[in-house]
Backbone as CSV, one residue per row, in Angstrom:
resi,resn,N_x,N_y,N_z,CA_x,CA_y,CA_z,C_x,C_y,C_z
1,MET,-88.296,30.455,-44.936,-89.012,29.525,-45.815,-88.032,28.784,-46.715
2,ILE,-87.013,29.492,-47.236,-86.030,28.860,-48.107,-85.256,27.789,-47.355
3,LEU,-84.845,28.077,-46.124,-84.118,27.094,-45.325,-84.984,25.888,-45.022
4,ALA,-86.243,26.135,-44.763,-87.151,25.015,-44.506,-87.295,24.149,-45.743
5,SER,-87.369,24.794,-46.899,-87.461,24.030,-48.147,-86.194,23.231,-48.377
6,ALA,-85.054,23.812,-48.051,-83.786,23.118,-48.247,-83.703,21.869,-47.377
7,GLN,-84.253,21.941,-46.181,-84.225,20.784,-45.287,-85.142,19.675,-45.775
8,GLN,-86.198,20.069,-46.500,-87.171,19.084,-46.941,-86.805,18.449,-48.274
9,LEU,-85.979,19.138,-49.087,-85.778,18.722,-50.456,-84.555,17.864,-50.755
10,PRO,-83.502,17.816,-49.907,-82.276,17.168,-50.340,-82.408,15.748,-50.839
11,MET,-83.216,14.938,-50.197,-83.242,13.523,-50.572,-84.478,13.213,-51.392
12,ALA,-84.297,12.363,-52.368,-85.422,11.914,-53.179,-86.275,10.954,-52.379
13,SER,-87.404,10.575,-52.997,-88.314,9.690,-52.279,-87.660,8.364,-51.916
14,GLY,-86.666,7.968,-52.702,-85.985,6.718,-52.394,-84.883,6.881,-51.385
15,GLY,-84.577,8.133,-51.002,-83.573,8.396,-49.993,-82.162,8.328,-50.502
16,ASP,-81.931,8.311,-51.840,-80.581,8.141,-52.348,-80.188,9.183,-53.386
17,GLY,-80.771,10.319,-53.385,-80.423,11.324,-54.378,-81.031,12.669,-54.068
18,PHE,-80.690,13.612,-54.922,-81.164,14.982,-54.760,-82.482,15.185,-55.487
19,THR,-83.417,15.855,-54.852,-84.699,16.189,-55.460,-84.778,17.694,-55.652
20,ALA,-84.904,18.123,-56.888,-84.992,19.556,-57.177,-86.329,20.103,-56.697
21,PRO,-86.349,21.356,-56.262,-87.607,21.958,-55.810,-88.581,22.137,-56.958
22,GLY,-89.849,22.037,-56.650,-90.899,22.225,-57.645,-91.955,23.186,-57.144
23,SER,-93.088,23.181,-57.782,-94.157,24.123,-57.444,-94.716,23.902,-56.041
24,GLU,-94.432,22.733,-55.463,-94.978,22.447,-54.120,-94.452,23.408,-53.062
25,ILE,-93.306,24.057,-53.302,-92.759,24.961,-52.291,-93.586,26.238,-52.174
26,PHE,-94.483,26.475,-53.140,-95.342,27.654,-53.084,-96.679,27.359,-52.409
27,TRP,-96.970,26.084,-52.178,-98.235,25.728,-51.538,-97.998,25.652,-50.042
28,LEU,-98.404,26.725,-49.321,-98.128,26.847,-47.893,-99.422,27.152,-47.135
29,PRO,-100.315,26.154,-47.024,-101.571,26.399,-46.296,-101.326,26.537,-44.799
30,LEU,-101.973,27.513,-44.206,-101.898,27.718,-42.757,-103.150,27.198,-42.063
31,ILE,-104.293,27.444,-42.693,-105.569,27.001,-42.132,-106.348,26.290,-43.232
32,GLY,-106.736,25.066,-42.993,-107.505,24.317,-43.971,-106.636,23.752,-45.069
33,ASP,-107.308,23.218,-46.104,-106.617,22.619,-47.233,-107.518,22.733,-48.451
34,GLY,-106.939,22.537,-49.617,-107.725,22.610,-50.829,-107.964,24.038,-51.282
35,GLU,-109.049,24.222,-52.051,-109.318,25.510,-52.678,-109.596,26.624,-51.680
36,TRP,-110.100,26.302,-50.504,-110.505,27.332,-49.548,-109.498,27.494,-48.420
37,ALA,-108.316,26.972,-48.582,-107.297,27.109,-47.539,-106.807,28.551,-47.444
38,ILE,-106.474,28.956,-46.243,-105.818,30.249,-46.015,-104.325,29.982,-46.032
39,THR,-103.641,30.544,-47.014,-102.227,30.249,-47.211,-101.339,31.314,-46.588
40,GLU,-100.059,30.975,-46.498,-99.080,31.926,-45.971,-99.007,33.179,-46.835
41,GLN,-99.124,33.013,-48.156,-99.074,34.172,-49.041,-100.250,35.117,-48.806
42,MET,-101.417,34.553,-48.502,-102.580,35.388,-48.219,-102.350,36.221,-46.964
43,VAL,-101.780,35.600,-45.957,-101.519,36.318,-44.698,-100.497,37.422,-44.917
44,TRP,-99.394,37.102,-45.617,-98.376,38.115,-45.863,-98.877,39.211,-46.789
45,GLY,-99.767,38.865,-47.700,-100.376,39.901,-48.536,-101.176,40.886,-47.707
46,GLY,-101.949,40.378,-46.739,-102.690,41.266,-45.845,-101.767,42.088,-44.961
47,ILE,-100.717,41.449,-44.457,-99.752,42.168,-43.624,-99.064,43.270,-44.417
48,SER,-98.782,43.005,-45.697,-98.115,44.026,-46.519,-98.972,45.279,-46.644
49,VAL,-100.283,45.113,-46.769,-101.176,46.271,-46.865,-101.120,47.090,-45.572
50,ILE,-101.137,46.398,-44.442,-101.066,47.097,-43.150,-99.737,47.840,-43.015
51,LEU,-98.645,47.185,-43.380,-97.326,47.809,-43.265,-97.191,49.008,-44.199
52,ILE,-97.684,48.885,-45.413,-97.605,49.985,-46.371,-98.425,51.177,-45.887
53,CYS,-99.648,50.914,-45.419,-100.496,51.997,-44.915,-99.851,52.684,-43.717
54,ALA,-99.313,51.899,-42.799,-98.667,52.480,-41.614,-97.465,53.327,-42.015
55,ALA,-96.669,52.841,-42.968,-95.489,53.587,-43.410,-95.889,54.887,-44.093
56,LEU,-96.902,54.844,-44.940,-97.321,56.055,-45.645,-97.908,57.080,-44.691
57,ILE,-98.664,56.622,-43.718,-99.229,57.545,-42.727,-98.123,58.187,-41.912
58,ALA,-97.155,57.382,-41.490,-96.049,57.910,-40.691,-95.208,58.911,-41.477
59,LEU,-94.988,58.660,-42.759,-94.126,59.516,-43.570,-94.814,60.802,-44.014
60,THR,-96.146,60.818,-43.987,-96.876,62.009,-44.448,-97.601,62.739,-43.321
61,ARG,-97.393,62.299,-42.083,-98.128,62.899,-40.964,-97.690,64.336,-40.715
62,ASN,-96.401,64.586,-40.760,-95.869,65.924,-40.468,-95.150,66.476,-41.697
63,VAL,-95.931,66.708,-42.751,-95.357,67.215,-43.996,-94.970,68.674,-43.820
64,SER,-93.795,69.041,-44.291,-93.311,70.413,-44.166,-92.632,70.843,-45.462
65,ILE,-92.440,72.162,-45.595,-91.787,72.690,-46.792,-90.349,72.190,-46.873
66,VAL,-89.668,72.183,-45.736,-88.331,71.605,-45.662,-88.503,70.156,-45.219
67,PRO,-88.401,69.203,-46.144,-88.751,67.815,-45.809,-87.720,67.152,-44.913
68,SER,-88.222,66.268,-44.058,-87.332,65.403,-43.297,-86.768,64.342,-44.234
69,LYS,-85.846,63.514,-43.732,-85.270,62.462,-44.567,-86.346,61.480,-45.030
70,GLY,-87.251,61.136,-44.086,-88.330,60.216,-44.439,-89.251,60.805,-45.483
71,GLN,-89.622,62.087,-45.300,-90.489,62.741,-46.276,-89.800,62.875,-47.628
72,PHE,-88.521,63.163,-47.609,-87.761,63.297,-48.854,-87.747,61.974,-49.627
73,LEU,-87.509,60.865,-48.923,-87.494,59.552,-49.573,-88.874,59.197,-50.104
74,PHE,-89.907,59.486,-49.317,-91.260,59.178,-49.767,-91.630,59.992,-51.001
75,GLU,-91.294,61.279,-50.991,-91.629,62.124,-52.137,-90.918,61.638,-53.402
76,GLY,-89.675,61.189,-53.253,-88.970,60.648,-54.405,-89.627,59.380,-54.923
77,PHE,-90.044,58.527,-53.999,-90.720,57.275,-54.373,-92.059,57.577,-55.045
78,TYR,-92.816,58.513,-54.461,-94.119,58.883,-55.027,-93.961,59.534,-56.399
79,ASN,-92.999,60.444,-56.525,-92.806,61.134,-57.803,-92.347,60.183,-58.901
80,PHE,-91.662,59.118,-58.508,-91.271,58.121,-59.511,-92.510,57.499,-60.143
81,ALA,-93.484,57.116,-59.310,-94.718,56.544,-59.839,-95.574,57.603,-60.525
82,ARG,-95.626,58.800,-59.944,-96.468,59.872,-60.487,-95.949,60.394,-61.817
83,ASN,-94.687,60.761,-61.841,-94.122,61.396,-63.036,-93.459,60.399,-63.979
84,GLY,-92.704,59.462,-63.403,-91.956,58.533,-64.233,-92.802,57.469,-64.889
85,ILE,-93.988,57.220,-64.316,-94.864,56.205,-64.910,-96.157,56.836,-65.417
86,ALA,-96.948,57.402,-64.497,-98.283,57.882,-64.870,-98.225,59.023,-65.885
87,ARG,-97.486,60.092,-65.585,-97.481,61.248,-66.488,-96.775,60.945,-67.806
88,ASP,-95.658,60.237,-67.731,-94.924,59.932,-68.958,-95.714,59.039,-69.903
89,MET,-96.497,58.116,-69.348,-97.227,57.168,-70.192,-98.603,57.688,-70.609
90,ILE,-99.310,58.327,-69.699,-100.687,58.740,-69.979,-100.760,60.157,-70.521
91,GLY,-99.807,60.999,-70.137,-99.822,62.388,-70.587,-100.346,63.320,-69.513
92,SER,-99.936,64.563,-69.584,-100.251,65.532,-68.535,-101.731,65.881,-68.453
93,LYS,-102.499,65.609,-69.513,-103.918,65.974,-69.524,-104.763,65.029,-68.686
94,HIS,-104.468,63.744,-68.722,-105.348,62.755,-68.092,-104.704,61.991,-66.937
95,PHE,-103.412,62.160,-66.702,-102.705,61.220,-65.832,-103.099,61.304,-64.364
96,MET,-103.463,62.509,-63.879,-103.552,62.719,-62.436,-104.605,61.838,-61.772
97,ARG,-105.694,61.589,-62.439,-106.759,60.792,-61.807,-106.388,59.319,-61.694
98,PHE,-105.354,58.902,-62.398,-104.925,57.505,-62.327,-103.706,57.300,-61.426
99,VAL,-103.164,58.381,-60.897,-101.983,58.269,-60.041,-102.251,57.412,-58.804
100,PRO,-103.360,57.616,-58.064,-103.586,56.759,-56.876,-103.593,55.271,-57.212
101,LEU,-104.225,54.906,-58.315,-104.275,53.496,-58.710,-102.882,52.977,-59.047
102,LEU,-102.157,53.693,-59.885,-100.848,53.227,-60.330,-99.837,53.221,-59.191
103,PHE,-99.900,54.227,-58.330,-99.003,54.249,-57.172,-99.300,53.071,-56.246
104,SER,-100.574,52.780,-56.037,-100.958,51.659,-55.171,-100.507,50.331,-55.763
105,ILE,-100.707,50.151,-57.070,-100.297,48.911,-57.721,-98.792,48.724,-57.620
106,PHE,-98.042,49.781,-57.945,-96.590,49.697,-57.918,-96.084,49.377,-56.513
107,THR,-96.608,50.075,-55.517,-96.159,49.872,-54.140,-96.500,48.478,-53.648
108,LEU,-97.719,48.034,-53.906,-98.157,46.729,-53.427,-97.343,45.606,-54.072
109,ILE,-97.149,45.667,-55.375,-96.395,44.618,-56.056,-94.939,44.637,-55.626
110,LEU,-94.358,45.824,-55.510,-92.949,45.931,-55.120,-92.697,45.310,-53.757
111,PHE,-93.497,45.667,-52.774,-93.275,45.149,-51.428,-93.546,43.656,-51.351
112,ASN,-94.573,43.195,-52.033,-94.865,41.759,-52.004,-93.836,40.956,-52.788
113,ASN,-93.275,41.540,-53.830,-92.181,40.862,-54.529,-90.956,40.762,-53.634
114,TRP,-90.640,41.850,-52.948,-89.468,41.859,-52.074,-89.615,40.922,-50.884
115,PHE,-90.851,40.520,-50.591,-91.025,39.495,-49.567,-90.271,38.221,-49.953
116,GLY,-90.003,38.043,-51.236,-89.294,36.854,-51.690,-87.841,36.808,-51.271
117,VAL,-87.264,37.959,-50.882,-85.856,37.990,-50.480,-85.664,38.540,-49.070
118,LEU,-86.741,38.935,-48.431,-86.629,39.521,-47.095,-87.110,38.537,-46.027
119,PRO,-86.286,38.263,-45.018,-86.750,37.431,-43.904,-87.733,38.219,-43.055
120,PRO,-88.662,37.566,-42.380,-88.798,36.109,-42.251,-89.657,35.468,-43.329
121,VAL,-90.057,36.222,-44.362,-90.990,35.690,-45.354,-90.261,34.785,-46.346
122,MET,-89.344,35.371,-47.124,-88.559,34.626,-48.119,-89.454,33.851,-49.089
123,ASN,-90.536,34.473,-49.485,-91.459,33.841,-50.424,-92.269,34.940,-51.110
124,PRO,-92.076,35.152,-52.418,-92.792,36.240,-53.099,-94.282,35.949,-53.195
125,THR,-95.083,36.865,-52.705,-96.532,36.675,-52.732,-97.037,36.429,-54.147
126,PHE,-96.480,37.152,-55.109,-96.950,37.039,-56.488,-96.371,35.817,-57.203
127,GLY,-95.699,34.948,-56.470,-95.330,33.645,-56.999,-96.502,32.680,-57.026
128,ARG,-97.621,33.074,-56.399,-98.876,32.318,-56.518,-99.729,33.003,-57.565
129,ILE,-100.172,32.287,-58.569,-100.794,32.857,-59.755,-102.036,33.676,-59.438
130,GLY,-102.726,33.367,-58.332,-103.940,34.096,-58.012,-103.709,35.577,-57.761
131,PHE,-102.551,35.931,-57.215,-102.276,37.336,-56.916,-102.027,38.155,-58.182
132,PRO,-101.198,37.693,-59.133,-101.088,38.426,-60.396,-102.417,38.524,-61.146
133,ILE,-103.225,37.467,-61.068,-104.526,37.512,-61.740,-105.407,38.587,-61.123
134,ALA,-105.413,38.687,-59.789,-106.234,39.696,-59.115,-105.798,41.110,-59.502
135,ALA,-104.490,41.359,-59.528,-103.990,42.683,-59.923,-104.328,42.975,-61.376
136,THR,-104.235,41.959,-62.230,-104.534,42.135,-63.648,-106.014,42.429,-63.870
137,ILE,-106.893,41.786,-63.111,-108.332,42.027,-63.241,-108.655,43.493,-62.957
138,VAL,-108.006,44.065,-61.948,-108.222,45.486,-61.625,-107.835,46.357,-62.815
139,VAL,-106.647,46.122,-63.359,-106.184,46.895,-64.519,-107.112,46.670,-65.709
140,TYR,-107.510,45.441,-65.934,-108.377,45.067,-67.053,-109.699,45.832,-67.003
141,ILE,-110.311,45.854,-65.842,-111.588,46.560,-65.679,-111.402,48.054,-65.878
142,VAL,-110.334,48.620,-65.320,-110.124,50.070,-65.390,-109.927,50.535,-66.818
143,TYR,-109.028,49.886,-67.570,-108.754,50.448,-68.896,-109.921,50.243,-69.861
144,HIS,-110.705,49.185,-69.690,-111.904,49.047,-70.514,-112.968,50.053,-70.084
145,TRP,-113.107,50.249,-68.786,-114.127,51.165,-68.274,-113.860,52.602,-68.708
146,VAL,-112.608,53.069,-68.593,-112.312,54.454,-68.973,-112.425,54.630,-70.487
147,GLY,-112.103,53.582,-71.247,-112.248,53.684,-72.694,-113.696,53.782,-73.119
148,ILE,-114.555,52.943,-72.531,-115.984,52.987,-72.851,-116.605,54.293,-72.377
149,LYS,-116.180,54.770,-71.211,-116.701,56.032,-70.693,-116.321,57.194,-71.599
150,ARG,-115.139,57.149,-72.169,-114.661,58.254,-73.007,-115.297,58.231,-74.396
151,TYR,-115.398,57.053,-75.013,-115.827,56.975,-76.405,-117.216,56.381,-76.599
152,GLY,-117.805,55.858,-75.530,-119.041,55.125,-75.692,-118.733,53.682,-76.064
153,PHE,-119.736,52.824,-75.939,-119.496,51.394,-76.150,-119.039,51.109,-77.580
154,GLY,-119.804,51.566,-78.564,-119.432,51.327,-79.947,-118.181,52.078,-80.348
155,GLY,-118.062,53.311,-79.857,-116.896,54.115,-80.194,-115.604,53.525,-79.656
156,TYR,-115.688,52.862,-78.512,-114.487,52.253,-77.933,-113.971,51.134,-78.820
157,PHE,-114.874,50.326,-79.356,-114.445,49.243,-80.246,-113.920,49.804,-81.565
158,ALA,-114.530,50.894,-82.043,-114.032,51.524,-83.265,-112.655,52.137,-83.030
159,HIS,-112.427,52.605,-81.803,-111.145,53.230,-81.455,-109.993,52.220,-81.450
160,MET,-110.331,50.954,-81.332,-109.286,49.926,-81.313,-108.558,49.819,-82.650
161,ILE,-109.234,50.192,-83.740,-108.630,50.085,-85.064,-107.759,51.304,-85.314
162,PRO,-106.495,51.145,-85.640,-105.620,52.290,-85.906,-106.161,53.161,-87.031
163,ALA,-106.020,54.469,-86.856,-106.500,55.410,-87.863,-105.648,55.327,-89.126
164,GLY,-106.286,55.622,-90.242,-105.556,55.690,-91.507,-105.456,54.397,-92.267
165,LEU,-106.023,53.330,-91.737,-105.960,52.051,-92.447,-106.955,52.033,-93.599
166,PRO,-106.619,51.410,-94.718,-107.599,51.264,-95.802,-108.768,50.396,-95.356
167,GLY,-109.920,50.651,-95.920,-111.133,49.974,-95.487,-111.089,48.475,-95.620
168,TRP,-110.417,47.960,-96.631,-110.434,46.522,-96.872,-109.690,45.730,-95.800
169,ILE,-108.729,46.386,-95.114,-107.933,45.665,-94.124,-108.540,45.744,-92.715
170,LYS,-109.482,46.650,-92.527,-110.056,46.813,-91.181,-110.743,45.547,-90.662
171,PRO,-111.499,44.800,-91.485,-112.102,43.552,-90.973,-111.072,42.516,-90.538
172,ILE,-109.852,42.611,-91.083,-108.792,41.685,-90.687,-108.139,42.135,-89.387
173,ILE,-107.924,43.447,-89.265,-107.249,43.997,-88.091,-108.147,43.968,-86.859
174,PHE,-109.447,44.179,-87.032,-110.351,44.301,-85.881,-110.351,43.056,-84.998
175,PRO,-110.469,41.824,-85.552,-110.399,40.635,-84.663,-109.068,40.523,-83.932
176,LEU,-107.969,40.902,-84.593,-106.666,40.862,-83.944,-106.592,41.841,-82.778
177,GLU,-107.182,43.014,-82.969,-107.211,44.002,-81.890,-108.099,43.543,-80.740
178,LEU,-109.204,42.891,-81.053,-110.073,42.346,-79.997,-109.313,41.327,-79.158
179,ILE,-108.586,40.440,-79.817,-107.794,39.441,-79.102,-106.738,40.122,-78.234
180,THR,-106.106,41.156,-78.782,-105.076,41.878,-78.033,-105.650,42.536,-76.796
181,TYR,-106.740,43.273,-76.955,-107.327,44.033,-75.846,-107.925,43.127,-74.781
182,PHE,-108.575,42.044,-75.194,-109.365,41.252,-74.258,-108.692,39.963,-73.801
183,ILE,-107.676,39.497,-74.519,-107.039,38.228,-74.150,-105.531,38.386,-73.948
184,THR,-104.840,38.870,-74.974,-103.380,38.907,-74.918,-102.860,39.805,-73.815
185,ARG,-103.404,41.010,-73.721,-102.925,41.946,-72.704,-103.049,41.400,-71.289
186,PRO,-104.251,41.004,-70.842,-104.340,40.502,-69.462,-103.556,39.218,-69.240
187,LEU,-103.523,38.350,-70.250,-102.822,37.081,-70.094,-101.322,37.310,-69.894
188,THR,-100.726,38.126,-70.762,-99.287,38.374,-70.648,-98.951,39.206,-69.419
189,LEU,-99.841,40.104,-69.040,-99.590,40.941,-67.867,-99.484,40.086,-66.611
190,ALA,-100.405,39.147,-66.451,-100.389,38.276,-65.271,-99.264,37.261,-65.323
191,LEU,-99.083,36.627,-66.488,-98.093,35.552,-66.588,-96.662,36.068,-66.502
192,ARG,-96.417,37.277,-67.002,-95.054,37.827,-66.921,-94.641,38.004,-65.463
193,LEU,-95.510,38.613,-64.671,-95.203,38.832,-63.259,-95.089,37.502,-62.519
194,PHE,-96.066,36.631,-62.721,-96.042,35.335,-62.047,-94.806,34.529,-62.427
195,GLY,-94.505,34.460,-63.726,-93.390,33.643,-64.188,-92.063,34.081,-63.615
196,ASN,-91.833,35.383,-63.551,-90.571,35.875,-63.007,-90.455,35.608,-61.510
197,MET,-91.541,35.807,-60.757,-91.482,35.553,-59.317,-91.346,34.060,-59.026
198,PHE,-92.040,33.252,-59.790,-91.986,31.800,-59.605,-90.597,31.265,-59.930
199,ALA,-90.083,31.632,-61.095,-88.795,31.091,-61.542,-87.653,31.574,-60.664
200,GLY,-87.670,32.849,-60.290,-86.594,33.376,-59.467,-86.515,32.692,-58.111
201,HIS,-87.665,32.469,-57.498,-87.683,31.822,-56.192,-87.252,30.356,-56.300
202,ILE,-87.681,29.699,-57.361,-87.268,28.311,-57.592,-85.748,28.211,-57.689
203,LEU,-85.124,29.146,-58.397,-83.669,29.112,-58.569,-82.936,29.305,-57.239
204,ILE,-83.426,30.244,-56.432,-82.777,30.468,-55.135,-82.882,29.219,-54.266
205,VAL,-84.065,28.641,-54.192,-84.259,27.429,-53.394,-83.428,26.286,-53.956
206,LEU,-83.302,26.223,-55.271,-82.509,25.171,-55.892,-81.050,25.242,-55.425
207,PHE,-80.454,26.439,-55.444,-79.059,26.568,-55.030,-78.891,26.306,-53.534
208,VAL,-79.829,26.785,-52.723,-79.725,26.563,-51.283,-79.884,25.085,-50.958
209,SER,-80.880,24.435,-51.562,-81.105,23.014,-51.275,-79.974,22.152,-51.830
210,ALA,-79.423,22.541,-52.997,-78.290,21.794,-53.546,-77.070,21.935,-52.645
211,GLY,-76.838,23.147,-52.116,-75.729,23.332,-51.184,-75.895,22.511,-49.930
212,ALA,-77.131,22.453,-49.416,-77.390,21.635,-48.232,-77.176,20.156,-48.526
213,TYR,-77.549,19.736,-49.725,-77.350,18.335,-50.117,-75.860,17.991,-50.221
214,PHE,-75.076,18.901,-50.819,-73.644,18.657,-50.963,-72.966,18.484,-49.603
215,LEU,-73.467,19.197,-48.593,-72.866,19.078,-47.254,-73.059,17.696,-46.655
216,THR,-74.027,16.946,-47.165,-74.283,15.603,-46.615,-73.502,14.515,-47.352
217,GLU,-72.789,14.901,-48.417,-72.087,13.920,-49.233,-70.583,13.929,-48.940
218,GLY,-69.796,13.388,-49.840,-68.357,13.245,-49.656,-67.615,14.567,-49.649
219,VAL,-66.288,14.465,-49.513,-65.445,15.658,-49.385,-65.558,16.548,-50.612
220,LEU,-65.521,15.953,-51.794,-65.601,16.734,-53.025,-66.897,17.525,-53.086
221,PHE,-67.982,16.865,-52.725,-69.272,17.546,-52.735,-69.327,18.641,-51.675
222,LYS,-68.702,18.399,-50.532,-68.661,19.434,-49.489,-67.942,20.683,-50.002
223,LEU,-66.896,20.492,-50.809,-66.199,21.640,-51.391,-67.095,22.379,-52.392
224,LEU,-67.923,21.633,-53.084,-68.854,22.261,-54.029,-69.942,23.057,-53.322
225,ALA,-70.185,22.750,-52.068,-71.237,23.452,-51.333,-70.934,24.936,-51.213
226,VAL,-69.653,25.301,-51.074,-69.282,26.713,-50.890,-69.678,27.561,-52.098
227,PRO,-69.215,27.219,-53.331,-69.651,28.030,-54.475,-71.153,27.959,-54.729
228,THR,-71.767,26.858,-54.351,-73.218,26.751,-54.532,-73.953,27.740,-53.650
229,PHE,-73.546,27.850,-52.389,-74.154,28.835,-51.497,-73.825,30.258,-51.943
230,LEU,-72.620,30.473,-52.465,-72.262,31.793,-52.990,-73.158,32.157,-54.171
231,MET,-73.432,31.181,-55.019,-74.318,31.421,-56.155,-75.732,31.731,-55.690
232,ALA,-76.142,31.103,-54.604,-77.451,31.417,-54.038,-77.500,32.877,-53.596
233,GLY,-76.382,33.374,-53.016,-76.318,34.772,-52.620,-76.374,35.712,-53.810
234,VAL,-75.669,35.343,-54.894,-75.721,36.149,-56.117,-77.147,36.191,-56.673
235,MET,-77.801,35.046,-56.687,-79.179,34.981,-57.175,-80.117,35.777,-56.291
236,TRP,-79.826,35.814,-54.997,-80.651,36.592,-54.057,-80.609,38.076,-54.426
237,VAL,-79.421,38.601,-54.701,-79.280,40.007,-55.086,-79.933,40.250,-56.446
238,PHE,-79.658,39.349,-57.389,-80.223,39.495,-58.727,-81.743,39.451,-58.684
239,GLU,-82.288,38.566,-57.872,-83.742,38.434,-57.774,-84.367,39.686,-57.174
240,ALA,-83.698,40.326,-56.202,-84.213,41.571,-55.630,-84.352,42.644,-56.709
241,LEU,-83.387,42.698,-57.624,-83.457,43.667,-58.724,-84.579,43.303,-59.693
242,ILE,-84.700,42.014,-60.002,-85.759,41.569,-60.909,-87.129,41.849,-60.309
243,GLN,-87.273,41.661,-59.013,-88.552,41.896,-58.351,-88.962,43.357,-58.452
244,ALA,-88.002,44.271,-58.266,-88.294,45.696,-58.424,-88.634,46.016,-59.878
245,LEU,-87.885,45.431,-60.801,-88.121,45.676,-62.221,-89.504,45.194,-62.649
246,GLN,-89.923,44.029,-62.149,-91.226,43.503,-62.533,-92.377,44.333,-61.979
247,ALA,-92.204,44.903,-60.794,-93.218,45.822,-60.273,-93.336,47.038,-61.182
248,TYR,-92.184,47.528,-61.639,-92.168,48.680,-62.552,-92.792,48.324,-63.891
249,VAL,-92.434,47.186,-64.452,-92.949,46.781,-65.762,-94.462,46.592,-65.711
250,PHE,-94.958,45.939,-64.669,-96.400,45.723,-64.545,-97.130,47.064,-64.508
251,THR,-96.645,47.993,-63.691,-97.294,49.299,-63.561,-97.166,50.103,-64.843
252,LEU,-96.007,50.018,-65.497,-95.798,50.735,-66.759,-96.762,50.241,-67.833
253,LEU,-96.933,48.928,-67.932,-97.859,48.382,-68.917,-99.298,48.749,-68.585
254,ALA,-99.640,48.733,-67.290,-100.980,49.150,-66.880,-101.238,50.591,-67.314
255,ALA,-100.257,51.472,-67.112,-100.391,52.867,-67.519,-100.508,52.996,-69.032
256,SER,-99.759,52.171,-69.766,-99.822,52.257,-71.228,-101.181,51.800,-71.750
257,TYR,-101.783,50.803,-71.105,-103.113,50.352,-71.524,-104.157,51.426,-71.235
258,ILE,-104.044,52.063,-70.095,-104.953,53.167,-69.774,-104.740,54.315,-70.754
259,ALA,-103.480,54.604,-71.076,-103.177,55.668,-72.025,-103.823,55.396,-73.377
260,GLY,-103.764,54.136,-73.823,-104.378,53.784,-75.086,-105.888,53.942,-75.068
261,ALA,-106.484,53.757,-73.879,-107.937,53.860,-73.770,-108.421,55.310,-73.747
262,VAL,-107.586,56.238,-73.279,-108.023,57.644,-73.182,-107.368,58.533,-74.232
263,ALA,-106.496,57.970,-75.078,-105.786,58.781,-76.059,-106.737,59.334,-77.111
264,GLU,-106.336,60.470,-77.661,-107.138,61.087,-78.719,-107.126,60.221,-79.959
265,ASP,-105.952,59.683,-80.289,-105.799,58.796,-81.434,-105.319,57.456,-80.961
266,HIS,-105.522,56.425,-81.731,-105.082,55.068,-81.375,-103.562,55.024,-81.283
């Protein structure tokens, strides 16, 4: 996908200059057009679910006390989500029932993010805003639902106010907490993931397309193409790390919101 974008972007509409990549490189309809189009990201998102399920089934089919290499790697990956995220954030009393959700979120986001640097995809699924929004909606519903289930409807809203505050300040703090719980949290959760995947992919395409453009120009520009392509490689490695980090951050924040909803104290 990156190479295809590089071939399409070098020349401006007037045919005499370089055109930087924009948001259009993320619009990849396969069937139809407009709001109801089936896009490449939708297809790869579905394929990622199939691949993840197949991998998990294969790695857990013959579980033994002495683990194979595959089982050992899977257990380490699972324990990272189970212990390093769910238990550490939610606590040993309540964490276990949320492990399947958090493990699924982490795995799905990680693999779809890595699609941005792995051929033949080379396009992060979560670079389309609809995917981060969908993941955020799941988290949003869960942490409100478990909070209301634990404290009751009125008790959940009362729980939003930190304990120990003087009475006169509570009417000021309560609207701020409502905004945080119902607007700020989901908004930042979705936009953080989307923004990092969008910007990182744009930068990689920018360096690749700029390198391709330099190859079409004079000798000096041809010499500049080499470091430009090298920088694209550096960004490719850096983006792979950022993609893993963003999957972790999204899941960590999801766990912290759930923890706040089931905690004994605010």
